C-alpha positions in Angstrom: 7.7 -12.2 -15.9 4.9 -12.5 -18.5 1.5 -13.3 -17.0 -2.1 -12.4 -17.3 -3.0 -9.2 -15.5 -4.5 -9.6 -12.1 -8.0 -8.4 -11.4 -10.1 -7.3 -8.4 -13.7 -8.5 -8.8 -16.4 -7.0 -6.7 -17.1 -9.9 -4.3 -14.9 -12.7 -3.0 -15.7 -16.4 -2.4 -16.9 -17.4 1.0 -15.9 -20.7 2.5 -17.7 -23.5 0.8 -19.4 -21.3 -1.7 -19.1 -21.2 -5.5 -16.8 -18.6 -7.1 -18.3 -15.3 -8.1 -18.7 -15.2 -11.9 -19.2 -11.4 -12.4 -16.5 -9.8 -14.4 -15.2 -6.4 -13.4 -13.8 -3.9 -15.8 -10.2 -5.0 -15.2 -10.8 -8.7 -15.8 -9.4 -9.9 -19.1 -11.5 -12.1 -21.4 -10.1 -15.3 -19.9 -11.7 -18.6 -18.8 -10.7 -22.1 -17.9 -9.7 -22.9 -21.5 -7.6 -19.7 -22.1 -3.9 -20.0 -22.5 -1.7 -18.8 -19.6 1.9 -17.6 -19.9 4.5 -17.5 -17.2 7.9 -16.3 -18.4 8.5 -18.3 -21.6 6.2 -21.1 -20.7 2.7 -21.1 -22.2 0.0 -23.4 -20.9 -2.7 -24.4 -23.4 -5.4 -24.0 -20.7 -5.7 -23.3 -17.0 -6.1 -27.0 -15.9 -3.2 -28.5 -14.0 -2.6 -32.0 -12.7 -1.7 -31.5 -9.1 1.3 -33.5 -7.7 0.0 -36.7 -6.2 2.2 -39.3 -4.4 1.9 -42.8 -5.9 4.2 -44.6 -3.4 5.2 -46.8 -6.3 9.0 -46.2 -6.7 12.0 -48.3 -5.7 15.0 -46.4 -4.4 13.4 -43.2 -5.7 13.3 -44.2 -9.4 10.4 -43.4 -11.7 9.0 -46.4 -13.6 6.3 -47.4 -16.0 3.5 -46.7 -13.5 4.6 -43.0 -13.2 4.9 -42.8 -17.0 1.3 -44.0 -17.5 -0.1 -42.0 -14.6 1.3 -38.7 -15.8 1.2 -39.4 -19.5 -2.5 -40.4 -19.5 -3.4 -37.0 -18.0 -1.2 -35.2 -20.5 -3.0 -37.1 -23.3 -6.2 -36.3 -21.4 -5.8 -32.5 -22.0 -4.3 -31.0 -18.9 -2.0 -28.0 -19.6 0.6 -28.9 -16.9 1.3 -32.3 -15.3 3.3 -32.0 -12.1 5.2 -35.0 -10.9 4.6 -35.9 -7.3 6.7 -34.7 -4.3 10.2 -35.9 -5.2 12.5 -36.1 -2.3 15.7 -34.0 -2.3 17.4 -36.5 0.1 16.7 -40.1 0.9 15.6 -39.1 4.4 13.2 -36.6 2.9 10.8 -39.3 1.6 7.4 -39.8 3.1 7.7 -43.5 2.5 10.4 -45.8 1.2 8.4 -45.9 -2.1 8.5 -42.2 -2.8 10.0 -40.7 -5.9 13.5 -39.2 -5.4 15.7 -36.6 -7.1 18.7 -36.8 -4.9 20.9 -38.6 -7.4 21.9 -38.0 -11.0 20.8 -41.6 -11.7 17.2 -40.4 -11.2 17.4 -38.0 -14.1 16.8 -40.3 -17.1 13.7 -42.1 -15.8 12.2 -38.7 -15.2 13.3 -37.4 -18.6 11.4 -40.3 -20.2 8.2 -39.0 -18.6 9.0 -35.4 -19.6 9.4 -36.4 -23.2 6.1 -38.2 -23.4 4.2 -35.4 -21.5 5.6 -32.8 -23.9 4.7 -35.0 -26.9 1.1 -34.7 -25.9 1.1 -30.9 -25.9 1.3 -30.5 -22.1 4.1 -28.9 -20.0 6.0 -31.2 -17.5 6.5 -29.9 -14.0 8.0 -31.5 -10.8 7.6 -30.8 -7.1 10.7 -31.0 -5.0 10.3 -31.8 -1.4 11.4 -32.9 2.0 8.9 -34.6 4.4 10.6 -33.6 7.6 9.0 -35.1 10.7 6.3 -36.8 8.6 8.9 -39.0 6.8 9.7 -42.7 7.4 6.1 -44.0 7.2 4.4 -46.9 5.4 2.3 -46.3 2.3 -1.3 -45.2 3.2 -2.8 -48.5 1.9 -0.5 -50.3 4.4 -1.8 -48.1 7.3 0.6 -45.2 7.0 2.2 -46.0 10.3 5.7 -44.9 11.4 8.3 -47.4 10.3 10.8 -48.9 12.7 14.5 -49.4 11.7 13.7 -53.1 11.2 11.0 -52.2 8.8 13.3 -50.0 6.7 12.6 -46.7 8.6 15.0 -43.9 9.5 15.4 -41.1 12.0 13.5 -38.0 10.9 14.4 -34.3 11.1 12.4 -31.2 11.9 12.9 -27.6 13.0 12.3 -28.6 16.6 12.3 -31.9 18.5 8.4 -32.1 18.5 6.8 -35.2 17.1 3.9 -35.0 14.6 1.6 -36.7 17.0 1.7 -38.1 20.5 3.7 -41.4 20.5 5.5 -40.7 17.2 9.3 -40.7 17.2 10.8 -37.4 18.4 12.6 -35.8 15.4 16.1 -34.5 15.4 16.2 -30.7 15.4 18.3 -29.6 12.4 21.4 -27.6 13.3 22.9 -24.9 11.2 25.0 -27.3 9.2 22.0 -29.5 8.5 20.0 -26.5 7.3 22.8 -25.4 5.0 23.0 -29.0 3.6 19.2 -28.9 3.1 19.4 -25.7 1.0 22.1 -27.3 -1.1 20.0 -30.4 -1.6 17.1 -28.3 -2.9 19.3 -26.4 -5.3 20.9 -29.7 -6.6 17.5 -31.2 -7.0 16.4 -28.2 -9.2 19.5 -28.8 -11.3 18.6 -32.4 -11.9 15.0 -31.4 -12.7 16.3 -29.1 -15.4 18.6 -31.8 -16.7 15.5 -34.0 -17.1 13.8 -31.3 -19.1 11.2 -30.1 -16.7 9.9 -26.6 -17.6 8.2 -25.9 -14.2 9.6 -26.5 -10.8 7.5 -26.3 -7.6 9.0 -26.1 -4.1 6.8 -28.0 -1.6 6.3 -25.9 1.5 2.8 -27.2 2.5 1.0 -30.0 4.2 3.1 -30.1 7.3 6.3 -31.2 5.6 9.7 -29.8 6.4 9.6 -26.3 4.9 6.0 -25.8 6.3 7.2 -27.1 9.7 9.7 -24.2 9.8 6.9 -21.7 8.9 4.4 -22.8 11.6 4.9 -21.9 15.3 3.1 -25.1 16.1 6.1 -27.1 14.9 8.9 -24.5 15.1 9.9 -23.5 18.6 13.5 -22.6 17.8 15.3 -19.7 19.5 17.8 -19.0 16.7 17.6 -17.1 13.4 15.2 -19.7 12.1 12.6 -19.5 14.8 10.5 -17.1 16.9 9.4 -14.2 14.7 7.5 -14.6 11.5 10.5 -13.3 9.5 12.8 -15.9 11.2 10.3 -18.8 10.5 10.1 -17.7 6.9 13.9 -17.6 6.5 14.5 -21.2 5.4 11.9 -21.2 2.7 13.1 -17.9 1.4 16.7 -19.2 1.3 15.5 -22.3 -0.6 13.4 -20.2 -3.0 16.3 -17.8 -3.7 18.8 -20.6 -4.4 16.4 -22.5 -6.6 15.4 -19.4 -8.5 19.1 -18.6 -9.1 19.6 -22.2 -10.5 16.6 -21.9 -12.8 17.0 -20.1 -16.1 15.2 -16.7 -16.3 12.9 -18.1 -19.0 11.4 -20.8 -16.7 8.9 -20.3 -13.9 9.1 -21.3 -10.3 6.1 -22.2 -8.2 5.8 -22.6 -4.4 3.0 -24.7 -2.8 2.0 -23.4 0.6 -0.6 -24.2 3.2 -2.3 -20.9 3.7 -3.5 -21.8 7.2 -2.9 -24.6 9.7 -6.6 -24.3 10.7 -5.5 -24.1 14.3 -5.5 -20.9 16.5 -1.9 -19.7 17.1 -0.6 -21.5 14.0 0.3 -20.4 10.5 -2.5 -18.4 8.9 -3.6 -16.5 5.9 -2.3 -13.1 7.0 1.2 -14.6 7.4 0.8 -16.3 4.0 0.2 -13.0 2.3 3.4 -11.6 3.8 5.2 -14.7 2.7 3.8 -14.6 -0.8 5.0 -11.0 -1.2 8.5 -12.0 -0.1 8.5 -14.9 -2.6 7.4 -12.7 -5.4 10.3 -10.4 -4.7 12.6 -13.3 -5.0 11.3 -14.2 -8.5 8.7 -16.8 -7.6 6.0 -16.8 -10.3 3.0 -18.5 -8.8 1.8 -19.6 -5.3 0.0 -22.9 -5.3 -2.4 -22.4 -2.4 -3.5 -25.4 -0.3 -3.9 -25.7 3.5 -3.5 -27.8 6.6 -1.2 -30.7 7.4 0.8 -29.4 10.3 -1.2 -31.2 13.0 -3.6 -34.1 12.9 -5.8 -32.2 15.4 -6.9 -29.5 12.9 -10.6 -29.1 12.3 -10.9 -28.3 8.6 -14.3 -27.2 7.1 -14.0 -29.3 4.0 -16.5 -28.3 1.3 -16.4 -27.6 -2.5 -14.0 -24.7 -3.0 -13.1 -24.4 0.7 -9.5 -23.3 -0.1 -10.3 -21.0 -3.0 -10.7 -17.9 -0.8 -7.1 -18.3 0.2 -5.9 -18.3 -3.4 -8.1 -15.2 -4.0 -6.7 -13.3 -1.0 -3.1 -14.0 -1.8 -3.7 -13.1 -5.5 -5.2 -9.8 -4.6 -3.1 -8.8 -1.6 0.3 -10.1 -2.6 -0.1 -9.3 -6.3 1.1 -12.7 -7.5 -0.6 -15.3 -9.7 -2.1 -18.2 -7.7 -3.4 -21.7 -8.2 -6.6 -23.0 -6.5 -6.9 -26.5 -5.3 -9.3 -28.6 -3.2 -12.6 -30.4 -4.0 -12.9 -28.8 -7.5 -14.7 -31.5 -9.4 -16.8 -30.0 -12.3 -15.9 -27.7 -15.2 -18.4 -24.9 -14.6 -17.2 -24.5 -11.1 -13.5 -24.5 -12.2 -14.4 -22.0 -14.9 -16.0 -19.7 -12.4 -12.9 -19.7 -10.3 -10.9 -18.3 -13.3 -13.6 -16.0 -14.8 -14.3 -14.6 -11.3 -10.7 -13.7 -10.7 -10.2 -16.1 -7.7 -7.1 -17.8 -9.2 -5.1 -18.1 -12.4 -4.9 -21.9 -12.5 -7.1 -24.7 -11.2 -5.2 -27.8 -9.9 -7.1 -31.1 -9.8 -6.0 -34.1 -7.8 -8.4 -36.9 -6.9 -10.8 -35.9 -9.6 -8.1 -36.6 -12.2 -7.6 -40.1 -10.6 -11.3 -40.7 -11.1 -11.3 -39.3 -14.6 -8.0 -39.0 -16.5 -9.8 -37.3 -19.4 -11.5 -34.7 -17.2 -10.0 -31.8 -19.2 -11.5 -33.2 -22.4 -14.9 -33.4 -20.7 -14.4 -29.8 -19.6 -13.9 -28.7 -23.2 -17.2 -30.4 -24.1 -19.0 -28.9 -21.1 -17.7 -25.4 -22.1 -18.7 -26.0 -25.7 -15.1 -26.2 -27.1 -13.4 -28.9 -29.1 -10.9 -30.9 -26.9 -7.3 -31.2 -27.9 -7.6 -34.9 -28.6 -4.4 -37.0 -29.2 -4.1 -37.6 -32.9 -4.8 -41.4 -32.7 -8.1 -40.6 -30.9 -9.1 -37.4 -32.4 -9.9 -38.6 -35.9 -12.5 -41.0 -34.4 -14.1 -38.9 -31.6 -14.0 -35.3 -32.7 -17.3 -33.6 -33.2 -18.7 -33.6 -36.7 -21.5 -31.5 -38.2 -24.9 -33.1 -37.9 -25.8 -34.7 -41.2 -28.4 -32.8 -43.2 -31.9 -34.3 -43.0 -32.7 -36.3 -46.0 -35.5 -35.0 -48.2 -38.6 -37.1 -48.2 
């Protein structure tokens, strides 16, 4: 794996605080606009479009909305545009309108997006996922409620027969055959992603979805080899990561998104996340995309700018693996401090890129660099030298 060397700055970020910007002697001369290489993939900067569900697909198929949604951010200067959580089985969708990658028929509509994203100088990535017990719901703008069979809903699965919230349908606990089939589905999805031309694949093991449900003792109360001890609860994700890594060529990187903590006593936490990240690194995972929460609606999360960055820093330092930081990162100086301070290797933006598709170009301006404008725009908007004052 080729990557920027890790660093160990003097101080770490406290919850809700800005990243420390003091360089230490090991920190390379990198910032938000520096290139970043993982295996053979080089990103033109450290700004990543986080996967964001659009709930706009029919039967899992990408369409014009997804092309414009992702393509505009690629034209807007991000280095890596990651397609939203794409279900590895029909039952793995959060809503009936989620993207899917369970069929070969899904490949070409996704390949169309890949081609455009790459034409704009960005790298195309995709997140492969299964929603577990949080599947079969309405889109959020329709209330997000659980769908009945009459409304197009389906039975959901989980590690244990524990509903996400009181009154929700009780999920079916996966048996050994179901787990094996799930691992096969993730591997097959990775193969389709490669056929579509994606150069980064991310496994979704965060936000209370199926792989995270197996990690957390709040949702996993099994008494077999997939439950109980930390090692057992990690087993399914490690199996998936190993199979997907085997399917991906050596020259392409594999990411895993995790929730570093459930924000609930007795749940999954940052110490377990460090152990998990070490195990993922040993399997050939190249970067951990560090988020948090999602296992229970009762979690009390101290949301503030940069509130999840300390988790990315801790995993980067203690597991010796590159990380991505995410969560209420809205301005370029703050994002730059995360990189220069050694808290993470990439900064992933979500809602801020919905508000401002050309956020990355603005970041170049804010950091006094020329943005990588698309050719049809660049000739008109690139900076030009100030005209000399006319003599009087």
